[in-house]
C-alpha positions as CSV (number, residue, x, y, z in Angstrom):
1,M,-0.4,-7.6,-76.9
2,K,-2.3,-9.0,-79.9
3,R,-2.8,-7.2,-83.2
4,L,-6.2,-7.1,-84.6
5,N,-7.5,-5.7,-87.9
6,I,-10.9,-4.2,-87.4
7,T,-13.4,-2.4,-89.6
8,L,-15.1,0.7,-88.4
9,P,-17.9,2.8,-89.9
10,E,-16.5,5.9,-91.7
11,K,-18.0,8.3,-89.2
12,V,-16.6,6.4,-86.2
13,A,-13.1,6.4,-87.8
14,E,-13.3,10.1,-88.5
15,A,-14.5,10.8,-84.9
16,I,-11.5,9.0,-83.3
17,E,-9.0,10.9,-85.6
18,V,-8.5,13.5,-82.8
19,Y,-7.0,10.8,-80.5
20,G,-3.3,10.3,-80.9
21,N,-3.2,6.8,-79.7
22,K,-6.2,5.2,-81.3
23,S,-5.4,1.7,-80.0
24,K,-5.4,3.0,-76.4
25,F,-8.7,4.8,-76.9
26,I,-10.4,1.7,-78.5
27,T,-9.0,-0.5,-75.7
28,E,-10.3,1.8,-73.0
29,A,-13.7,2.0,-74.7
30,I,-13.9,-1.8,-75.0
31,I,-13.0,-2.3,-71.3
32,E,-15.6,0.3,-70.3
33,K,-18.2,-1.5,-72.3
34,I,-17.3,-4.9,-70.8
35,E,-17.5,-3.5,-67.3
36,K,-20.8,-1.9,-68.0
37,D,-22.2,-5.2,-69.4
38,K,-20.9,-7.1,-66.3
39,T,-22.6,-4.5,-64.0
40,A,-25.9,-4.8,-65.9
41,K,-25.8,-8.6,-65.8
42,L,-25.1,-8.5,-62.0
43,E,-27.9,-6.0,-61.5
44,N,-30.3,-8.2,-63.4
45,L,-29.3,-11.3,-61.4
46,L,-29.9,-9.4,-58.2
47,V,-33.3,-8.2,-59.3
48,E,-34.2,-11.8,-60.2
49,G,-32.9,-13.0,-56.9
50,Y,-35.0,-10.5,-55.0
51,K,-38.1,-11.4,-57.0
52,N,-37.6,-15.1,-56.3
53,E,-37.1,-14.5,-52.5
54,K,-40.0,-12.0,-52.2
55,S,-42.6,-14.5,-51.2
56,E,-40.3,-16.2,-48.7
57,D,-39.5,-12.8,-47.1
58,K,-43.1,-12.0,-46.8
59,K,-43.8,-15.3,-45.2
60,I,-41.0,-14.8,-42.6
61,N,-42.1,-11.2,-41.9
62,T,-45.7,-12.4,-41.3
63,M,-44.4,-15.1,-38.9
64,W,-42.3,-12.6,-37.0
65,E,-45.2,-10.1,-36.8
66,D,-47.4,-12.8,-35.3
67,I,-44.8,-13.7,-32.7
68,T,-44.1,-10.1,-31.9
69,L,-47.8,-9.3,-31.5
70,E,-48.3,-12.3,-29.1
71,R,-46.2,-10.6,-26.5
72,W,-48.0,-7.3,-26.4
73,P,-50.3,-7.0,-23.4
74,E,-54.0,-6.5,-24.1
């Protein structure tokens, strides 16, 4: 454990008064925020990856469509 001295806005300090173990509450809130940020970053990376591969996927699909249609009897 590491002890930190932090400053909170008055309204936030008043809002967490109802929690007995404020350190535990703040720790859980910080962990939740970190996980949320990690998830958002991963989602953004996935979206960018899909966008970057979109044209390549279309090219491959077109190629397969051409090959598939060649085998259909006329």
